[in-house]
C-alpha positions in Angstrom: -120.9 94.5 40.1 -117.5 92.5 39.8 -115.7 95.8 40.2 -117.5 96.8 43.2 -116.9 93.3 44.8 -113.1 93.8 44.0 -113.0 97.3 45.4 -114.7 96.3 48.7 -112.5 93.3 49.1 -109.4 95.8 48.5 -110.6 98.0 51.1 -111.2 95.4 53.4 -107.8 94.0 53.0 -106.1 97.4 53.3 -107.9 97.9 56.6 -106.8 94.4 57.9 -103.1 95.3 57.1 -101.0 95.2 60.4 -98.6 98.0 60.3 -96.1 98.6 63.2 -96.9 101.5 65.7 -93.9 103.6 64.8 -92.5 105.2 61.7 -89.1 104.0 60.4 -87.2 107.4 60.2 -83.7 106.8 58.9 -82.6 109.6 56.7 -79.0 109.2 54.6 -77.1 111.9 53.2 -76.4 110.9 49.6 -75.5 114.4 48.1 -71.7 113.9 48.3 -69.5 116.9 48.4 -71.4 120.0 47.3 -69.3 122.5 49.2 -66.0 123.0 50.9 -66.3 123.5 54.6 -62.8 124.0 56.2 -63.9 123.8 59.9 -63.7 121.8 63.0 -66.9 121.5 64.7 -68.7 119.6 67.4 -72.4 119.0 66.8 -75.5 118.4 68.7 -79.0 117.8 68.1 -81.8 118.8 70.3 -85.5 117.8 69.7 -87.6 120.8 70.7 -90.9 119.5 69.5 -93.7 119.6 71.8 -94.6 116.0 71.3 -92.7 113.1 69.5 -95.3 112.4 67.0 -93.9 111.9 63.6 -96.9 110.8 61.7 -100.3 111.8 62.1 -103.1 109.9 60.1 -106.4 111.7 60.0 -109.4 109.5 58.7 -113.1 110.5 58.9 -113.8 109.0 62.3 -110.4 109.0 64.1 -106.9 110.3 64.3 -103.8 108.0 64.8 -100.4 109.1 65.8 -97.2 107.4 65.5 -93.9 108.2 66.9 -90.4 107.5 65.7 -87.7 106.6 68.3 -84.1 108.1 68.0 -85.0 111.1 65.8 -82.2 113.3 67.2 -79.7 110.5 67.0 -81.0 109.8 63.3 -80.7 113.7 62.6 -77.1 113.8 64.3 -75.9 110.9 62.2 -77.1 112.5 58.9 -75.8 116.0 59.9 -72.5 114.6 61.0 -72.3 112.8 57.5 -73.2 115.7 55.5 -70.7 118.0 57.3 -67.9 115.4 56.8 -68.5 114.8 53.3 -68.2 118.5 52.7 -64.8 118.8 54.4 -65.8 119.7 58.1 -64.0 117.7 60.9 -66.4 116.5 63.6 -64.7 116.4 67.1 -66.2 116.7 70.5 -63.0 118.8 71.3 -63.7 121.5 68.6 -64.2 125.0 69.9 -66.9 125.7 67.2 -70.2 124.4 68.2 -72.8 123.4 65.5 -76.2 122.9 67.1 -79.3 121.9 65.3 -82.8 122.3 66.9 -85.5 120.2 65.6 -88.7 122.4 65.6 -90.9 120.3 63.4 -90.5 117.1 61.7 -94.1 115.5 61.1 -96.3 114.1 58.1 -99.8 114.6 58.2 -101.8 112.1 56.1 -105.5 112.8 55.4 -107.5 109.7 54.3 -110.8 109.8 52.4 -112.9 107.0 51.1 -110.9 106.4 47.8 -107.9 108.6 48.2 -105.2 110.0 50.5 -102.8 113.0 50.7 -99.7 113.6 52.8 -98.0 116.9 53.8 -94.6 116.6 55.4 -92.9 119.4 57.2 -89.6 120.0 58.6 -88.0 122.9 60.4 -84.7 123.0 61.8 -83.0 125.8 63.8 -79.4 125.9 63.1 -77.0 127.8 65.8 -73.3 128.0 65.3 -71.2 129.3 68.3 -67.6 130.3 67.4 -65.4 132.2 69.8 -67.5 135.4 70.7 -69.8 135.4 67.7 -73.1 133.3 67.0 -74.8 132.5 63.7 -78.4 131.4 63.6 -80.8 130.5 60.8 -83.8 128.5 60.4 -84.3 126.0 57.5 -87.6 124.8 56.3 -89.1 122.2 53.8 -92.2 120.7 53.0 -93.4 117.8 50.6 -96.6 116.8 49.4 -97.9 113.2 48.3 -101.2 112.0 47.1 -102.6 108.8 45.8 -105.5 106.6 45.6 -106.9 104.5 48.5 -105.1 104.2 51.7 -101.5 105.4 52.3 -98.5 103.3 52.0 -96.3 103.6 55.1 -93.0 103.1 53.2 -93.8 106.0 50.8 -94.6 108.3 53.8 -91.4 107.1 55.6 -89.5 107.8 52.2 -91.1 111.2 52.0 -89.9 112.3 55.4 -86.4 110.8 54.9 -86.0 112.4 51.5 -87.3 115.9 52.9 -84.7 115.5 55.8 -81.8 115.0 53.5 -83.0 118.1 51.2 -83.1 120.1 54.3 -79.8 119.1 55.5 -78.2 119.5 52.0 -79.5 123.0 52.1 -77.8 123.6 55.3 -74.4 122.4 54.5 -74.6 124.2 51.2 -75.8 127.4 52.6 -73.0 130.2 51.8 -73.7 132.3 54.7 -73.2 129.5 57.0 -70.0 128.5 55.3 -68.6 132.0 55.3 -69.4 132.1 59.1 -67.6 128.7 59.8 -64.6 129.7 57.9 -64.4 133.3 59.3 
């Protein structure tokens, strides 16, 4: 009986927690130099998602959506950092354009009475335009998370931030892309 009371109080407290109406999206490139990119590039990031929902929370009776402001700027910052740390020079005057399109960037949390699960998906399209030739490739990543009771927003934010860093790391270490940039 005491356990049931404690459980009900815990659920009540979790339901009363006041969380902000946006997701904190701030990925940071931490992988360091993993490749050598000898190229000067200008970078741009374009958000092509149909909506700006970064987090979708699905419960039995409703769906709540949250946006994250400045997604394009955050992705550009982490992309520029990754390229720079791997030897590329970033300049708006460079003749080689490195364009990243955000196709998907979202975590979907499904909550049940005593558990939750989260599926994060990212899809970036990369296009490099160099002289009279182009390089295009799509990079994807997914991450799963599950736990007891209600989700922890900080863990979901961390899940998306880490997944973004992993996909960006995959981009700057792609041998095909590096060969095109240096060719």
